[in-house]
Chimera marker file (.cmm) of the C-alpha trace (Angstrom):
<marker_set name="trace">
<marker id="1" x="6.238" y="-1.112" z="-19.045" r="1" g="1" b="0" radius="0.5"/>
<marker id="2" x="4.802" y="-4.328" z="-17.753" r="1" g="1" b="0" radius="0.5"/>
<marker id="3" x="1.984" y="-4.235" z="-15.245" r="1" g="1" b="0" radius="0.5"/>
<marker id="4" x="2.106" y="-6.841" z="-12.474" r="1" g="1" b="0" radius="0.5"/>
<marker id="5" x="1.396" y="-10.354" z="-13.795" r="1" g="1" b="0" radius="0.5"/>
<marker id="6" x="-0.811" y="-11.372" z="-10.874" r="1" g="1" b="0" radius="0.5"/>
<marker id="7" x="-1.791" y="-15.047" z="-10.957" r="1" g="1" b="0" radius="0.5"/>
<marker id="8" x="-3.578" y="-15.025" z="-7.603" r="1" g="1" b="0" radius="0.5"/>
<marker id="9" x="-3.965" y="-12.677" z="-4.639" r="1" g="1" b="0" radius="0.5"/>
<marker id="10" x="-6.198" y="-12.117" z="-1.649" r="1" g="1" b="0" radius="0.5"/>
<marker id="11" x="-8.095" y="-8.803" z="-1.541" r="1" g="1" b="0" radius="0.5"/>
<marker id="12" x="-7.506" y="-7.689" z="2.055" r="1" g="1" b="0" radius="0.5"/>
<marker id="13" x="-9.263" y="-4.283" z="2.110" r="1" g="1" b="0" radius="0.5"/>
<marker id="14" x="-11.086" y="-1.910" z="-0.174" r="1" g="1" b="0" radius="0.5"/>
<marker id="15" x="-11.314" y="1.848" z="-0.104" r="1" g="1" b="0" radius="0.5"/>
<marker id="16" x="-13.543" y="4.228" z="-2.012" r="1" g="1" b="0" radius="0.5"/>
<marker id="17" x="-11.580" y="7.387" z="-2.753" r="1" g="1" b="0" radius="0.5"/>
<marker id="18" x="-13.520" y="9.817" z="-4.919" r="1" g="1" b="0" radius="0.5"/>
<marker id="19" x="-14.151" y="8.097" z="-8.234" r="1" g="1" b="0" radius="0.5"/>
<marker id="20" x="-11.586" y="5.383" z="-7.472" r="1" g="1" b="0" radius="0.5"/>
<marker id="21" x="-11.758" y="1.999" z="-5.771" r="1" g="1" b="0" radius="0.5"/>
<marker id="22" x="-8.463" y="0.962" z="-4.210" r="1" g="1" b="0" radius="0.5"/>
<marker id="23" x="-8.021" y="-2.717" z="-3.401" r="1" g="1" b="0" radius="0.5"/>
<marker id="24" x="-5.158" y="-3.830" z="-1.161" r="1" g="1" b="0" radius="0.5"/>
<marker id="25" x="-3.910" y="-7.234" z="-2.304" r="1" g="1" b="0" radius="0.5"/>
<marker id="26" x="-1.858" y="-9.625" z="-0.157" r="1" g="1" b="0" radius="0.5"/>
<marker id="27" x="-0.567" y="-13.209" z="-0.523" r="1" g="1" b="0" radius="0.5"/>
<marker id="28" x="0.317" y="-12.422" z="-4.117" r="1" g="1" b="0" radius="0.5"/>
<marker id="29" x="1.459" y="-15.078" z="-6.579" r="1" g="1" b="0" radius="0.5"/>
<marker id="30" x="2.940" y="-13.637" z="-9.729" r="1" g="1" b="0" radius="0.5"/>
<marker id="31" x="5.050" y="-14.731" z="-12.673" r="1" g="1" b="0" radius="0.5"/>
<marker id="32" x="7.075" y="-11.516" z="-12.297" r="1" g="1" b="0" radius="0.5"/>
<marker id="33" x="10.723" y="-11.734" z="-11.198" r="1" g="1" b="0" radius="0.5"/>
<marker id="34" x="9.962" y="-9.617" z="-8.101" r="1" g="1" b="0" radius="0.5"/>
<marker id="35" x="8.380" y="-10.679" z="-4.831" r="1" g="1" b="0" radius="0.5"/>
<marker id="36" x="5.298" y="-8.576" z="-4.056" r="1" g="1" b="0" radius="0.5"/>
<marker id="37" x="4.368" y="-8.131" z="-0.404" r="1" g="1" b="0" radius="0.5"/>
<marker id="38" x="1.394" y="-5.826" z="-1.115" r="1" g="1" b="0" radius="0.5"/>
<marker id="39" x="-0.213" y="-4.277" z="-4.159" r="1" g="1" b="0" radius="0.5"/>
<marker id="40" x="-2.702" y="-1.415" z="-4.110" r="1" g="1" b="0" radius="0.5"/>
<marker id="41" x="-4.732" y="-1.655" z="-7.327" r="1" g="1" b="0" radius="0.5"/>
<marker id="42" x="-6.375" y="1.645" z="-8.325" r="1" g="1" b="0" radius="0.5"/>
<marker id="43" x="-9.516" y="1.283" z="-10.421" r="1" g="1" b="0" radius="0.5"/>
<marker id="44" x="-11.389" y="4.295" z="-11.809" r="1" g="1" b="0" radius="0.5"/>
<marker id="45" x="-15.194" y="3.964" z="-11.841" r="1" g="1" b="0" radius="0.5"/>
<marker id="46" x="-16.431" y="2.559" z="-15.134" r="1" g="1" b="0" radius="0.5"/>
<marker id="47" x="-13.054" y="1.142" z="-16.198" r="1" g="1" b="0" radius="0.5"/>
<marker id="48" x="-12.494" y="-2.610" z="-16.627" r="1" g="1" b="0" radius="0.5"/>
<marker id="49" x="-8.862" y="-2.695" z="-15.388" r="1" g="1" b="0" radius="0.5"/>
<marker id="50" x="-6.866" y="-0.812" z="-12.745" r="1" g="1" b="0" radius="0.5"/>
<marker id="51" x="-5.018" y="2.136" z="-14.221" r="1" g="1" b="0" radius="0.5"/>
<marker id="52" x="-2.313" y="2.278" z="-11.551" r="1" g="1" b="0" radius="0.5"/>
<marker id="53" x="-0.694" y="-0.248" z="-9.234" r="1" g="1" b="0" radius="0.5"/>
<marker id="54" x="1.328" y="0.733" z="-6.198" r="1" g="1" b="0" radius="0.5"/>
<marker id="55" x="3.530" y="-2.177" z="-5.187" r="1" g="1" b="0" radius="0.5"/>
<marker id="56" x="5.529" y="-3.075" z="-2.104" r="1" g="1" b="0" radius="0.5"/>
<marker id="57" x="8.362" y="-5.417" z="-3.042" r="1" g="1" b="0" radius="0.5"/>
<marker id="58" x="10.927" y="-7.206" z="-0.938" r="1" g="1" b="0" radius="0.5"/>
<marker id="59" x="14.524" y="-6.377" z="-1.869" r="1" g="1" b="0" radius="0.5"/>
<marker id="60" x="17.885" y="-6.950" z="-0.278" r="1" g="1" b="0" radius="0.5"/>
<marker id="61" x="20.138" y="-3.984" z="0.154" r="1" g="1" b="0" radius="0.5"/>
<marker id="62" x="23.439" y="-4.002" z="2.057" r="1" g="1" b="0" radius="0.5"/>
<marker id="63" x="22.581" y="-7.394" z="3.607" r="1" g="1" b="0" radius="0.5"/>
<marker id="64" x="19.397" y="-5.992" z="5.142" r="1" g="1" b="0" radius="0.5"/>
<marker id="65" x="15.862" y="-6.741" z="4.129" r="1" g="1" b="0" radius="0.5"/>
<marker id="66" x="14.228" y="-3.626" z="2.826" r="1" g="1" b="0" radius="0.5"/>
<marker id="67" x="11.167" y="-2.894" z="0.759" r="1" g="1" b="0" radius="0.5"/>
<marker id="68" x="10.643" y="-0.677" z="-2.233" r="1" g="1" b="0" radius="0.5"/>
<marker id="69" x="7.476" y="1.006" z="-3.344" r="1" g="1" b="0" radius="0.5"/>
<marker id="70" x="6.879" y="1.363" z="-7.063" r="1" g="1" b="0" radius="0.5"/>
<marker id="71" x="4.092" y="3.028" z="-9.017" r="1" g="1" b="0" radius="0.5"/>
<marker id="72" x="3.242" y="1.094" z="-12.184" r="1" g="1" b="0" radius="0.5"/>
<marker id="73" x="0.995" y="2.104" z="-15.062" r="1" g="1" b="0" radius="0.5"/>
<marker id="74" x="0.827" y="1.222" z="-18.741" r="1" g="1" b="0" radius="0.5"/>
<marker id="75" x="2.842" y="4.342" z="-19.523" r="1" g="1" b="0" radius="0.5"/>
<marker id="76" x="5.344" y="4.576" z="-16.675" r="1" g="1" b="0" radius="0.5"/>
<marker id="77" x="7.143" y="3.074" z="-13.721" r="1" g="1" b="0" radius="0.5"/>
<marker id="78" x="8.700" y="4.874" z="-10.753" r="1" g="1" b="0" radius="0.5"/>
<marker id="79" x="10.435" y="3.715" z="-7.592" r="1" g="1" b="0" radius="0.5"/>
<marker id="80" x="9.185" y="6.205" z="-5.008" r="1" g="1" b="0" radius="0.5"/>
<marker id="81" x="10.590" y="4.867" z="-1.742" r="1" g="1" b="0" radius="0.5"/>
<marker id="82" x="12.966" y="2.339" z="-0.181" r="1" g="1" b="0" radius="0.5"/>
<marker id="83" x="12.489" y="1.615" z="3.516" r="1" g="1" b="0" radius="0.5"/>
<marker id="84" x="12.109" y="-1.199" z="6.043" r="1" g="1" b="0" radius="0.5"/>
<marker id="85" x="8.885" y="0.294" z="7.400" r="1" g="1" b="0" radius="0.5"/>
<marker id="86" x="6.885" y="-0.651" z="4.288" r="1" g="1" b="0" radius="0.5"/>
<marker id="87" x="6.689" y="-4.266" z="5.471" r="1" g="1" b="0" radius="0.5"/>
<marker id="88" x="3.987" y="-3.022" z="7.883" r="1" g="1" b="0" radius="0.5"/>
<marker id="89" x="0.670" y="-3.244" z="6.072" r="1" g="1" b="0" radius="0.5"/>
<marker id="90" x="-0.906" y="-0.141" z="7.613" r="1" g="1" b="0" radius="0.5"/>
<marker id="91" x="2.146" y="2.039" z="6.891" r="1" g="1" b="0" radius="0.5"/>
<marker id="92" x="2.196" y="0.885" z="3.277" r="1" g="1" b="0" radius="0.5"/>
<marker id="93" x="-1.533" y="1.435" z="2.930" r="1" g="1" b="0" radius="0.5"/>
<marker id="94" x="-1.398" y="4.949" z="4.412" r="1" g="1" b="0" radius="0.5"/>
<marker id="95" x="1.535" y="5.867" z="2.148" r="1" g="1" b="0" radius="0.5"/>
<marker id="96" x="-0.214" y="4.467" z="-0.945" r="1" g="1" b="0" radius="0.5"/>
<marker id="97" x="-3.411" y="6.396" z="-0.176" r="1" g="1" b="0" radius="0.5"/>
<marker id="98" x="-1.413" y="9.623" z="0.233" r="1" g="1" b="0" radius="0.5"/>
<marker id="99" x="0.253" y="8.965" z="-3.118" r="1" g="1" b="0" radius="0.5"/>
<marker id="100" x="-3.087" y="8.314" z="-4.794" r="1" g="1" b="0" radius="0.5"/>
<marker id="101" x="-4.437" y="11.551" z="-3.344" r="1" g="1" b="0" radius="0.5"/>
<marker id="102" x="-1.515" y="13.460" z="-4.880" r="1" g="1" b="0" radius="0.5"/>
<marker id="103" x="-1.499" y="11.628" z="-8.232" r="1" g="1" b="0" radius="0.5"/>
<marker id="104" x="-5.187" y="12.153" z="-8.895" r="1" g="1" b="0" radius="0.5"/>
<marker id="105" x="-5.543" y="15.513" z="-7.100" r="1" g="1" b="0" radius="0.5"/>
<marker id="106" x="-8.140" y="14.242" z="-4.631" r="1" g="1" b="0" radius="0.5"/>
<marker id="107" x="-7.588" y="17.053" z="-2.134" r="1" g="1" b="0" radius="0.5"/>
<marker id="108" x="-11.307" y="17.365" z="-1.304" r="1" g="1" b="0" radius="0.5"/>
<marker id="109" x="-11.817" y="13.595" z="-0.926" r="1" g="1" b="0" radius="0.5"/>
<marker id="110" x="-11.302" y="11.228" z="1.982" r="1" g="1" b="0" radius="0.5"/>
<marker id="111" x="-10.635" y="7.514" z="1.528" r="1" g="1" b="0" radius="0.5"/>
<marker id="112" x="-13.436" y="5.411" z="3.021" r="1" g="1" b="0" radius="0.5"/>
<marker id="113" x="-12.776" y="1.813" z="4.053" r="1" g="1" b="0" radius="0.5"/>
<marker id="114" x="-15.550" y="-0.242" z="2.457" r="1" g="1" b="0" radius="0.5"/>
<marker id="115" x="-14.397" y="-3.787" z="2.968" r="1" g="1" b="0" radius="0.5"/>
<link id1="1" id2="2" r="1" g="1" b="0" radius="0.2"/>
<link id1="2" id2="3" r="1" g="1" b="0" radius="0.2"/>
<link id1="3" id2="4" r="1" g="1" b="0" radius="0.2"/>
<link id1="4" id2="5" r="1" g="1" b="0" radius="0.2"/>
<link id1="5" id2="6" r="1" g="1" b="0" radius="0.2"/>
<link id1="6" id2="7" r="1" g="1" b="0" radius="0.2"/>
<link id1="7" id2="8" r="1" g="1" b="0" radius="0.2"/>
<link id1="8" id2="9" r="1" g="1" b="0" radius="0.2"/>
<link id1="9" id2="10" r="1" g="1" b="0" radius="0.2"/>
<link id1="10" id2="11" r="1" g="1" b="0" radius="0.2"/>
<link id1="11" id2="12" r="1" g="1" b="0" radius="0.2"/>
<link id1="12" id2="13" r="1" g="1" b="0" radius="0.2"/>
<link id1="13" id2="14" r="1" g="1" b="0" radius="0.2"/>
<link id1="14" id2="15" r="1" g="1" b="0" radius="0.2"/>
<link id1="15" id2="16" r="1" g="1" b="0" radius="0.2"/>
<link id1="16" id2="17" r="1" g="1" b="0" radius="0.2"/>
<link id1="17" id2="18" r="1" g="1" b="0" radius="0.2"/>
<link id1="18" id2="19" r="1" g="1" b="0" radius="0.2"/>
<link id1="19" id2="20" r="1" g="1" b="0" radius="0.2"/>
<link id1="20" id2="21" r="1" g="1" b="0" radius="0.2"/>
<link id1="21" id2="22" r="1" g="1" b="0" radius="0.2"/>
<link id1="22" id2="23" r="1" g="1" b="0" radius="0.2"/>
<link id1="23" id2="24" r="1" g="1" b="0" radius="0.2"/>
<link id1="24" id2="25" r="1" g="1" b="0" radius="0.2"/>
<link id1="25" id2="26" r="1" g="1" b="0" radius="0.2"/>
<link id1="26" id2="27" r="1" g="1" b="0" radius="0.2"/>
<link id1="27" id2="28" r="1" g="1" b="0" radius="0.2"/>
<link id1="28" id2="29" r="1" g="1" b="0" radius="0.2"/>
<link id1="29" id2="30" r="1" g="1" b="0" radius="0.2"/>
<link id1="30" id2="31" r="1" g="1" b="0" radius="0.2"/>
<link id1="31" id2="32" r="1" g="1" b="0" radius="0.2"/>
<link id1="32" id2="33" r="1" g="1" b="0" radius="0.2"/>
<link id1="33" id2="34" r="1" g="1" b="0" radius="0.2"/>
<link id1="34" id2="35" r="1" g="1" b="0" radius="0.2"/>
<link id1="35" id2="36" r="1" g="1" b="0" radius="0.2"/>
<link id1="36" id2="37" r="1" g="1" b="0" radius="0.2"/>
<link id1="37" id2="38" r="1" g="1" b="0" radius="0.2"/>
<link id1="38" id2="39" r="1" g="1" b="0" radius="0.2"/>
<link id1="39" id2="40" r="1" g="1" b="0" radius="0.2"/>
<link id1="40" id2="41" r="1" g="1" b="0" radius="0.2"/>
<link id1="41" id2="42" r="1" g="1" b="0" radius="0.2"/>
<link id1="42" id2="43" r="1" g="1" b="0" radius="0.2"/>
<link id1="43" id2="44" r="1" g="1" b="0" radius="0.2"/>
<link id1="44" id2="45" r="1" g="1" b="0" radius="0.2"/>
<link id1="45" id2="46" r="1" g="1" b="0" radius="0.2"/>
<link id1="46" id2="47" r="1" g="1" b="0" radius="0.2"/>
<link id1="47" id2="48" r="1" g="1" b="0" radius="0.2"/>
<link id1="48" id2="49" r="1" g="1" b="0" radius="0.2"/>
<link id1="49" id2="50" r="1" g="1" b="0" radius="0.2"/>
<link id1="50" id2="51" r="1" g="1" b="0" radius="0.2"/>
<link id1="51" id2="52" r="1" g="1" b="0" radius="0.2"/>
<link id1="52" id2="53" r="1" g="1" b="0" radius="0.2"/>
<link id1="53" id2="54" r="1" g="1" b="0" radius="0.2"/>
<link id1="54" id2="55" r="1" g="1" b="0" radius="0.2"/>
<link id1="55" id2="56" r="1" g="1" b="0" radius="0.2"/>
<link id1="56" id2="57" r="1" g="1" b="0" radius="0.2"/>
<link id1="57" id2="58" r="1" g="1" b="0" radius="0.2"/>
<link id1="58" id2="59" r="1" g="1" b="0" radius="0.2"/>
<link id1="59" id2="60" r="1" g="1" b="0" radius="0.2"/>
<link id1="60" id2="61" r="1" g="1" b="0" radius="0.2"/>
<link id1="61" id2="62" r="1" g="1" b="0" radius="0.2"/>
<link id1="62" id2="63" r="1" g="1" b="0" radius="0.2"/>
<link id1="63" id2="64" r="1" g="1" b="0" radius="0.2"/>
<link id1="64" id2="65" r="1" g="1" b="0" radius="0.2"/>
<link id1="65" id2="66" r="1" g="1" b="0" radius="0.2"/>
<link id1="66" id2="67" r="1" g="1" b="0" radius="0.2"/>
<link id1="67" id2="68" r="1" g="1" b="0" radius="0.2"/>
<link id1="68" id2="69" r="1" g="1" b="0" radius="0.2"/>
<link id1="69" id2="70" r="1" g="1" b="0" radius="0.2"/>
<link id1="70" id2="71" r="1" g="1" b="0" radius="0.2"/>
<link id1="71" id2="72" r="1" g="1" b="0" radius="0.2"/>
<link id1="72" id2="73" r="1" g="1" b="0" radius="0.2"/>
<link id1="73" id2="74" r="1" g="1" b="0" radius="0.2"/>
<link id1="74" id2="75" r="1" g="1" b="0" radius="0.2"/>
<link id1="75" id2="76" r="1" g="1" b="0" radius="0.2"/>
<link id1="76" id2="77" r="1" g="1" b="0" radius="0.2"/>
<link id1="77" id2="78" r="1" g="1" b="0" radius="0.2"/>
<link id1="78" id2="79" r="1" g="1" b="0" radius="0.2"/>
<link id1="79" id2="80" r="1" g="1" b="0" radius="0.2"/>
<link id1="80" id2="81" r="1" g="1" b="0" radius="0.2"/>
<link id1="81" id2="82" r="1" g="1" b="0" radius="0.2"/>
<link id1="82" id2="83" r="1" g="1" b="0" radius="0.2"/>
<link id1="83" id2="84" r="1" g="1" b="0" radius="0.2"/>
<link id1="84" id2="85" r="1" g="1" b="0" radius="0.2"/>
<link id1="85" id2="86" r="1" g="1" b="0" radius="0.2"/>
<link id1="86" id2="87" r="1" g="1" b="0" radius="0.2"/>
<link id1="87" id2="88" r="1" g="1" b="0" radius="0.2"/>
<link id1="88" id2="89" r="1" g="1" b="0" radius="0.2"/>
<link id1="89" id2="90" r="1" g="1" b="0" radius="0.2"/>
<link id1="90" id2="91" r="1" g="1" b="0" radius="0.2"/>
<link id1="91" id2="92" r="1" g="1" b="0" radius="0.2"/>
<link id1="92" id2="93" r="1" g="1" b="0" radius="0.2"/>
<link id1="93" id2="94" r="1" g="1" b="0" radius="0.2"/>
<link id1="94" id2="95" r="1" g="1" b="0" radius="0.2"/>
<link id1="95" id2="96" r="1" g="1" b="0" radius="0.2"/>
<link id1="96" id2="97" r="1" g="1" b="0" radius="0.2"/>
<link id1="97" id2="98" r="1" g="1" b="0" radius="0.2"/>
<link id1="98" id2="99" r="1" g="1" b="0" radius="0.2"/>
<link id1="99" id2="100" r="1" g="1" b="0" radius="0.2"/>
<link id1="100" id2="101" r="1" g="1" b="0" radius="0.2"/>
<link id1="101" id2="102" r="1" g="1" b="0" radius="0.2"/>
<link id1="102" id2="103" r="1" g="1" b="0" radius="0.2"/>
<link id1="103" id2="104" r="1" g="1" b="0" radius="0.2"/>
<link id1="104" id2="105" r="1" g="1" b="0" radius="0.2"/>
<link id1="105" id2="106" r="1" g="1" b="0" radius="0.2"/>
<link id1="106" id2="107" r="1" g="1" b="0" radius="0.2"/>
<link id1="107" id2="108" r="1" g="1" b="0" radius="0.2"/>
<link id1="108" id2="109" r="1" g="1" b="0" radius="0.2"/>
<link id1="109" id2="110" r="1" g="1" b="0" radius="0.2"/>
<link id1="110" id2="111" r="1" g="1" b="0" radius="0.2"/>
<link id1="111" id2="112" r="1" g="1" b="0" radius="0.2"/>
<link id1="112" id2="113" r="1" g="1" b="0" radius="0.2"/>
<link id1="113" id2="114" r="1" g="1" b="0" radius="0.2"/>
<link id1="114" id2="115" r="1" g="1" b="0" radius="0.2"/>
</marker_set>
């Protein structure tokens, strides 16, 4: 599994969520064959690299623009949703934070916008 090959991106927001820092990236340039609209990079405290990326990627399906959300890690890759609504930054961000809460069992934590 290949993690996103990000060449440049703009960090738009940051959240602290338990022991994780989640950075929402926009304006992403990558050497990957997909077009990233947003990437949520999930970094565990004390680790040098994000352990999970949640991506929003433009696709074309039945002549309509739609977006897919994938979860990428060194071990795995999953497409978890296909929908037009993910082009909206806040909807993507909310969905990614819910997914992170489930993945890492952060039921007693609340994401805090830090930047």
